[in-house]
VMD Tcl script that draws the C-alpha trace (Angstrom):
set ca {
  {39.38 -2.31 17.29}
  {35.39 -2.00 16.23}
  {32.89 -2.70 19.54}
  {31.18 -5.93 19.70}
  {27.38 -5.37 18.95}
  {24.70 -7.78 20.91}
  {22.38 -9.16 19.45}
  {19.11 -7.08 18.65}
  {16.59 -7.05 21.28}
  {12.81 -6.11 21.08}
  {10.59 -3.32 22.83}
  {7.05 -3.44 22.38}
  {3.82 -1.19 23.15}
  {1.07 -2.92 22.95}
  {-1.12 -2.26 19.93}
  {0.75 0.34 18.19}
  {4.17 -1.25 17.59}
  {7.47 -2.83 17.84}
  {11.11 -1.92 18.16}
  {13.68 -4.39 16.94}
  {17.41 -2.19 18.35}
  {20.67 -3.23 19.01}
  {22.23 -1.25 21.83}
  {25.25 -0.90 23.19}
  {26.15 0.32 26.44}
  {22.37 0.46 26.75}
  {22.64 3.06 23.75}
  {20.13 2.77 20.77}
  {22.84 2.34 17.77}
  {21.13 0.38 14.98}
  {17.21 0.52 14.86}
  {13.53 -0.24 13.13}
  {9.84 0.02 14.16}
  {7.32 -2.69 12.97}
  {3.97 -1.89 12.78}
  {0.42 -3.81 12.10}
  {-1.49 -2.88 8.91}
  {-4.43 -4.66 7.32}
  {-3.54 -4.59 3.80}
  {-6.17 -5.65 0.77}
  {-4.54 -7.49 -2.38}
  {-8.32 -6.87 -4.48}
  {-11.06 -8.98 -2.54}
  {-8.32 -10.47 -0.19}
  {-6.60 -8.82 2.74}
  {-3.10 -9.71 4.66}
  {-2.06 -9.50 8.27}
  {0.85 -7.13 7.07}
  {3.94 -6.26 9.31}
  {4.53 -2.35 7.96}
  {9.03 -1.42 8.67}
  {9.43 2.24 9.84}
  {12.33 4.16 10.89}
  {15.10 2.11 9.73}
  {18.05 3.83 10.56}
  {21.63 3.42 12.10}
  {23.99 6.06 13.93}
  {26.63 7.76 11.91}
  {29.59 6.02 13.18}
  {27.94 2.67 13.36}
  {27.54 2.39 9.68}
  {28.53 0.25 7.19}
  {28.66 -3.06 10.21}
  {26.17 -4.68 8.76}
  {23.96 -3.21 11.91}
  {20.62 -2.44 9.92}
  {20.80 -5.74 7.89}
  {21.15 -7.25 11.57}
  {17.98 -5.61 13.21}
  {16.05 -6.31 9.80}
  {16.71 -10.63 9.69}
  {15.88 -10.25 13.29}
  {12.59 -8.40 12.84}
  {11.61 -10.95 9.55}
  {12.28 -13.58 12.33}
  {9.97 -12.20 14.47}
  {7.26 -11.77 11.92}
  {7.63 -15.24 10.97}
  {7.56 -16.34 14.82}
  {3.79 -13.97 14.92}
  {2.32 -15.57 11.49}
  {2.43 -12.14 9.49}
  {1.48 -12.73 5.82}
  {3.54 -10.15 4.56}
  {5.93 -7.36 4.92}
  {5.42 -3.64 3.31}
  {8.37 -0.65 3.53}
  {9.51 2.57 2.07}
  {13.01 1.93 0.88}
  {16.04 3.15 -0.53}
  {17.10 2.33 -3.56}
  {18.95 -1.48 -3.77}
  {19.21 -1.89 -0.39}
  {16.48 -4.43 1.39}
  {16.58 -6.81 -1.59}
  {19.14 -8.06 0.41}
  {16.59 -9.44 2.62}
  {13.51 -10.03 -0.39}
  {11.74 -6.74 -0.89}
  {10.64 -5.57 -4.21}
  {9.26 -2.56 -5.59}
  {5.23 -3.68 -5.29}
  {3.64 -0.42 -6.93}
  {3.76 3.01 -8.22}
  {3.99 6.21 -6.93}
  {0.71 7.63 -8.26}
  {-0.38 11.31 -8.88}
  {-1.92 14.32 -11.12}
  {-1.81 17.49 -11.81}
  {-4.43 20.04 -12.71}
  {-4.61 23.90 -14.18}
  {-5.56 25.31 -11.32}
  {-8.00 27.76 -13.36}
  {-9.91 24.46 -15.14}
  {-10.43 23.38 -10.91}
  {-11.45 26.82 -9.87}
  {-13.50 26.91 -12.88}
  {-16.01 24.05 -11.99}
  {-19.56 23.97 -10.51}
  {-21.23 22.32 -8.45}
  {-24.33 22.22 -6.51}
  {-22.54 21.06 -3.32}
  {-20.39 22.96 -0.51}
  {-17.70 22.47 1.20}
  {-16.35 22.74 5.10}
  {-13.74 21.67 7.29}
  {-14.34 18.35 9.17}
  {-15.04 17.90 12.43}
  {-14.63 14.61 15.11}
  {-18.23 14.06 14.40}
  {-17.45 13.07 10.71}
  {-14.88 10.81 10.79}
  {-17.33 7.96 11.21}
  {-19.01 8.33 8.05}
  {-15.48 9.51 5.93}
  {-14.49 5.93 7.29}
  {-17.44 4.22 5.44}
  {-16.72 6.43 2.31}
  {-13.34 5.27 2.10}
  {-13.63 1.68 3.31}
  {-16.69 1.58 0.28}
  {-14.56 3.05 -2.16}
  {-10.72 0.56 -1.31}
  {-13.03 -2.36 -0.46}
  {-11.04 -4.10 -3.73}
  {-8.24 -1.50 -3.71}
  {-5.00 -3.39 -3.82}
  {-2.47 -1.97 -1.36}
  {-5.09 -0.25 0.62}
  {-5.21 -0.32 4.07}
  {-7.96 -1.72 6.24}
  {-9.14 1.41 8.84}
  {-10.87 -0.13 11.42}
  {-14.05 0.95 13.72}
  {-11.45 2.56 15.87}
  {-9.82 5.26 12.96}
  {-10.22 8.49 14.22}
  {-8.04 10.52 12.21}
  {-5.70 11.56 9.54}
  {-2.18 11.51 11.04}
  {0.08 13.43 7.99}
  {-0.05 14.70 4.35}
  {1.58 13.39 1.46}
  {4.25 12.84 3.26}
  {6.00 12.27 7.10}
  {5.31 15.33 8.95}
  {3.47 17.41 6.55}
  {0.69 19.77 8.35}
  {-2.44 18.78 7.18}
  {-6.81 19.32 7.12}
  {-9.49 17.95 5.43}
  {-12.44 19.39 4.51}
  {-15.68 17.32 3.40}
  {-17.99 17.73 1.11}
  {-22.42 17.96 2.00}
  {-25.79 19.25 0.35}
  {-27.39 22.54 1.66}
  {-29.98 21.84 4.31}
  {-28.00 18.50 5.30}
  {-24.96 19.49 6.79}
  {-24.02 16.64 9.00}
  {-24.05 14.39 6.36}
  {-20.71 14.07 4.59}
  {-20.91 12.55 0.81}
  {-17.26 13.33 0.07}
  {-13.76 14.48 1.32}
  {-10.92 15.77 0.37}
  {-7.28 15.32 2.99}
  {-4.61 17.98 1.58}
  {-1.14 19.22 3.04}
  {-1.71 22.76 4.55}
  {1.30 24.44 3.44}
  {2.25 27.94 1.38}
  {4.24 26.17 -1.01}
  {1.85 23.97 -2.76}
  {-1.66 22.87 -3.60}
  {-1.81 19.00 -2.70}
  {-4.32 16.61 -2.64}
  {-2.89 13.72 -0.13}
  {-6.42 11.23 -0.06}
  {-9.59 12.50 -1.91}
  {-12.95 10.04 -1.27}
  {-16.52 10.29 -3.31}
  {-17.70 9.87 -6.43}
  {-20.17 11.73 -8.99}
  {-19.67 14.85 -10.72}
  {-21.47 16.94 -8.26}
  {-19.78 16.06 -4.66}
  {-15.67 15.67 -7.18}
  {-16.73 18.74 -8.73}
  {-17.25 20.33 -4.94}
  {-13.53 19.12 -4.06}
  {-12.11 20.35 -7.91}
  {-13.60 23.73 -6.58}
  {-12.50 23.47 -3.35}
  {-9.38 23.07 -4.42}
  {-8.73 25.21 -7.34}
  {-9.99 28.45 -5.22}
  {-7.10 27.33 -2.48}
  {-4.70 27.26 -5.16}
  {-5.46 30.85 -6.24}
  {-4.97 31.98 -3.26}
  {-1.50 30.12 -2.68}
  {-0.83 31.44 -6.39}
  {-0.15 28.02 -7.63}
  {-0.28 27.21 -11.35}
  {-1.36 23.58 -10.44}
  {-3.75 21.24 -8.32}
  {-1.94 18.00 -7.69}
  {-2.98 15.06 -6.44}
  {-1.51 11.70 -4.63}
  {-4.20 9.08 -6.31}
  {-3.90 6.26 -9.13}
  {-5.36 7.19 -12.47}
  {-8.29 5.05 -11.83}
  {-10.37 6.92 -9.35}
  {-12.90 8.28 -9.60}
  {-11.65 11.16 -9.09}
  {-8.77 10.99 -11.72}
  {-11.12 9.92 -14.17}
  {-13.12 13.45 -13.28}
  {-10.49 15.44 -14.32}
  {-9.72 14.04 -17.73}
  {-12.25 16.85 -18.78}
  {-10.17 19.59 -17.67}
  {-6.79 17.62 -19.10}
  {-4.25 16.88 -16.59}
  {-0.97 15.76 -16.18}
  {0.12 12.50 -15.11}
  {2.87 12.39 -12.78}
  {3.36 8.75 -11.71}
  {6.55 7.52 -10.59}
  {8.08 3.96 -10.99}
  {11.39 3.39 -8.66}
  {13.52 0.69 -9.34}
  {14.43 -1.31 -6.50}
  {13.23 1.52 -4.11}
  {9.98 3.13 -2.95}
  {6.81 1.09 -1.85}
  {8.64 -2.40 -1.60}
  {7.14 -5.74 0.06}
  {7.63 -9.13 0.40}
  {5.81 -12.54 0.87}
  {5.95 -14.26 4.38}
  {5.64 -18.03 4.93}
  {4.39 -19.30 1.17}
  {1.13 -21.57 3.14}
  {-0.05 -19.37 5.47}
  {0.69 -16.33 2.65}
  {-1.62 -18.06 0.06}
  {-3.89 -18.94 2.50}
  {-4.66 -14.98 3.09}
  {-5.33 -15.08 -0.76}
  {-8.09 -17.07 -0.99}
  {-11.04 -14.92 -1.17}
  {-9.50 -13.14 -4.40}
  {-7.91 -15.97 -5.84}
  {-11.57 -17.77 -5.86}
  {-12.48 -14.52 -7.26}
  {-10.16 -14.83 -10.48}
  {-9.16 -18.87 -11.05}
  {-11.28 -19.58 -14.16}
  {-13.88 -22.26 -14.20}
  {-11.99 -24.03 -17.50}
  {-8.31 -24.48 -15.80}
  {-7.25 -27.00 -14.02}
  {-8.00 -27.21 -10.43}
  {-4.68 -27.91 -9.12}
  {-1.76 -25.83 -8.70}
  {1.51 -26.37 -6.89}
  {3.86 -23.20 -6.53}
  {7.09 -22.77 -4.96}
  {9.28 -19.84 -4.00}
  {13.02 -19.97 -3.24}
  {12.95 -23.09 -0.70}
  {8.86 -23.10 -0.14}
  {6.11 -25.17 -1.77}
  {2.77 -24.77 -1.21}
  {-0.39 -26.46 -3.59}
  {-3.26 -24.94 -4.23}
  {-6.44 -26.79 -4.83}
  {-9.98 -26.13 -6.44}
  {-13.08 -27.85 -6.13}
  {-16.72 -26.34 -6.08}
  {-15.81 -22.51 -6.70}
  {-13.82 -23.10 -3.67}
  {-10.15 -22.79 -2.94}
  {-7.85 -24.52 -0.10}
  {-3.84 -24.62 0.10}
  {-1.61 -27.47 1.30}
  {1.69 -28.11 2.24}
  {1.62 -30.84 0.51}
  {3.57 -30.58 -3.37}
  {4.78 -33.11 -5.63}
  {5.73 -32.49 -9.71}
  {7.94 -29.48 -11.01}
  {4.89 -26.70 -10.26}
  {5.05 -22.76 -10.63}
  {8.75 -21.80 -10.05}
  {9.01 -18.57 -8.38}
  {12.97 -17.15 -7.75}
  {11.47 -15.18 -4.37}
  {9.27 -13.19 -1.88}
  {9.95 -10.35 -3.82}
  {8.88 -11.54 -7.33}
  {5.72 -13.35 -4.87}
  {4.62 -9.85 -3.97}
  {4.65 -8.60 -7.28}
  {2.89 -10.93 -8.66}
  {0.05 -11.18 -6.30}
  {-0.10 -7.33 -6.50}
  {-0.46 -6.99 -9.93}
  {3.04 -4.29 -10.42}
  {4.48 -7.38 -12.68}
  {2.50 -10.32 -14.31}
  {3.86 -13.45 -15.92}
  {5.17 -12.82 -18.55}
  {7.17 -9.74 -17.38}
  {8.38 -11.81 -15.21}
  {9.34 -14.89 -17.23}
  {13.08 -14.57 -15.87}
  {11.46 -14.85 -12.56}
  {8.48 -17.68 -12.98}
  {9.09 -20.64 -14.88}
  {6.41 -23.54 -15.58}
  {4.74 -25.59 -17.21}
  {1.83 -23.52 -20.28}
  {-0.82 -24.88 -18.58}
  {0.45 -23.51 -15.19}
  {1.42 -19.87 -16.79}
  {-1.68 -19.91 -17.99}
  {-3.40 -20.62 -14.84}
  {-1.44 -18.02 -12.73}
  {-1.61 -15.38 -15.69}
  {-5.01 -15.41 -14.36}
  {-4.39 -15.53 -11.14}
  {-1.98 -12.61 -11.23}
  {-3.19 -10.05 -13.12}
  {-1.35 -6.36 -13.64}
  {-3.69 -3.92 -11.18}
  {-3.02 -0.35 -9.88}
  {-2.15 -0.64 -6.46}
  {-2.33 2.46 -3.91}
  {-1.79 2.85 -0.17}
  {-3.10 6.36 0.52}
  {-0.26 8.92 2.23}
  {-2.12 9.14 5.44}
  {-1.83 5.23 6.08}
  {2.39 5.38 5.22}
  {4.88 4.79 7.88}
}
mol new
graphics top color blue
foreach p $ca { graphics top sphere $p radius 0.5 }
foreach p [lrange $ca 0 end-1] q [lrange $ca 1 end] { graphics top cylinder $p $q radius 0.2 }
display resetview
């Protein structure tokens, strides 16, 4: 007979994480961690519960323990009033608890010889602790409207990984000769021998990006690698610059896996989106939109260019099949027409939804992942 497993318990490390786990005779047999992230969707910032480290010990698998831990975690997220949850997941498992793939894994690569040949009047040097404030400011300016990016608070002071968990990493910054302390750009890369790969880049303008390209090109030559790769979306200034060099797109779209998210408590979720909804709502559009997602409902109201959310709802409204499709729409991974099997409504409701939920290029930089 299999053992009787107790209800999941919760352990908290203030300001860092919550651990939700099932203990058997005092030993953890299934667990996950919840980490706090403030994630952007356009101009809006959502209080997001990141899920990390989901796992069950081998001899206790196939007994539904991970699902129980996830369900208790989602209940905790509701109790603590998160707007959304996000994770990086294996295929076909997390749909069971309302998650759906929300953005692609972006990347591209440039021929090493092309990158090495770039010239710039600027120089690069290794980052110092004194530089992190400027790096954070550059990051925030460049990502302030980047859907999927994480807000880095003032307490942020270091990168924690390269383009993968546990990958050794290093950072160089770009500066102008004679002004060594002023950071103009940066590249955070994998400090390994088997590839030359940037996990995050910041900066814009030919001189700054040229200095980054040349640094990585020279590093790639030393490593004897044919290509320099970037974990970077194709609309980023570095990717746009790289078009002139010729680059190979390496974007990967996963099915029910990878970067996955779901909404939590529809009225609160929509309230967090108000700054972006106000920006997108067309002047000539209806001033009211009822949204129904699963068994939840809320009404968006617009008056004098200001949007509010009401928990009262009447009429059929815009029907969204579940929390995963809701997240896909607001993150711009799918649009209303692509998601037609999961979205329904009147012609006017669908027209407004097309305006409020446009396609976007979402990206979370590797050092912010979990």
